[in-house]
C-alpha positions in Angstrom: -8.0 -12.0 2.2 -4.2 -12.3 1.9 -1.6 -9.9 3.3 2.1 -9.5 2.7 3.8 -9.1 6.0 7.4 -7.8 6.3 9.6 -8.0 9.4 12.4 -5.4 9.0 15.3 -5.3 11.5 18.8 -3.9 11.8 19.8 -7.2 13.3 18.6 -10.8 13.1 14.9 -9.8 13.3 14.0 -12.2 16.1 12.4 -9.5 18.2 10.3 -7.9 15.5 9.2 -11.3 14.1 8.1 -12.5 17.6 6.3 -9.2 18.2 4.6 -9.2 14.8 3.6 -12.9 14.9 2.0 -12.5 18.3 -0.1 -9.7 16.9 -0.9 -11.6 13.7 -2.0 -14.7 15.7 -5.1 -12.7 16.7 -6.3 -12.9 13.1 -6.5 -16.6 12.3 -9.1 -16.1 9.6 -6.6 -14.1 7.4 -3.8 -15.5 5.2 -0.3 -14.0 5.6 2.8 -14.3 3.4 5.6 -13.5 5.8 9.0 -12.1 4.6 11.9 -11.3 6.9 14.3 -8.5 5.9 17.1 -8.6 8.5 20.3 -6.6 8.8 18.9 -3.3 7.5 21.8 -1.3 9.1 22.3 1.5 6.5 20.3 3.8 4.4 21.4 1.8 1.3 20.0 -1.4 2.8 16.8 0.5 3.8 16.3 1.5 0.2 16.9 -2.2 -0.9 14.2 -3.2 1.7 11.8 -0.7 0.1 12.6 -2.1 -3.3 11.8 -5.6 -2.1 8.5 -4.5 -0.5 7.5 -2.7 -3.7 7.8 -6.0 -5.5 4.6 -7.1 -3.6 2.5 -4.0 -4.4 1.0 -5.3 -7.6 -0.2 -8.5 -6.0 -1.2 -7.2 -2.6 -2.1 -3.6 -3.3 -3.0 -2.0 0.1 -2.7 -5.4 2.0 0.9 -4.8 3.1 2.1 -4.7 6.7 5.6 -3.7 7.7 6.8 -4.5 11.2 10.0 -2.7 12.1 12.5 -2.8 14.9 15.0 -0.3 13.4 16.9 1.6 16.0 18.5 4.3 13.8 15.9 7.1 13.3 17.2 8.0 9.8 17.0 4.4 8.6 13.6 4.0 10.3 12.4 7.1 8.5 13.5 5.8 5.1 11.7 2.4 5.6 8.6 4.2 6.9 8.1 5.6 3.5 7.3 2.2 2.1 3.9 1.2 0.8 1.5 -0.3 3.3 0.9 0.0 7.1 4.2 0.7 8.9 4.2 -0.6 12.5 7.4 0.3 14.4 8.3 -1.3 17.6 10.3 1.7 18.9 8.0 4.4 17.7 5.1 2.7 19.6 6.8 1.9 22.8 9.8 4.2 23.2 8.8 7.6 21.7 
């Protein structure tokens, strides 16, 4: 089974990619297509990120994972509306 995996960040994305890849390493039997979407620092860029993620829906359907390390709650909320499973670094560890 193949999954599209997105790493969405308001900066370079190094933190969220490291975090996401460490989790994905537990599933060596699965195939992942990884896409970094860095510098999502505004609502407009968040909407562009969703547009990019939506491009993968036809091919991957429900097999979409989105790892996020977005600090701004408004931007994080916009991206959380994307298709797939949204896993946010800050929502999980700093509620």
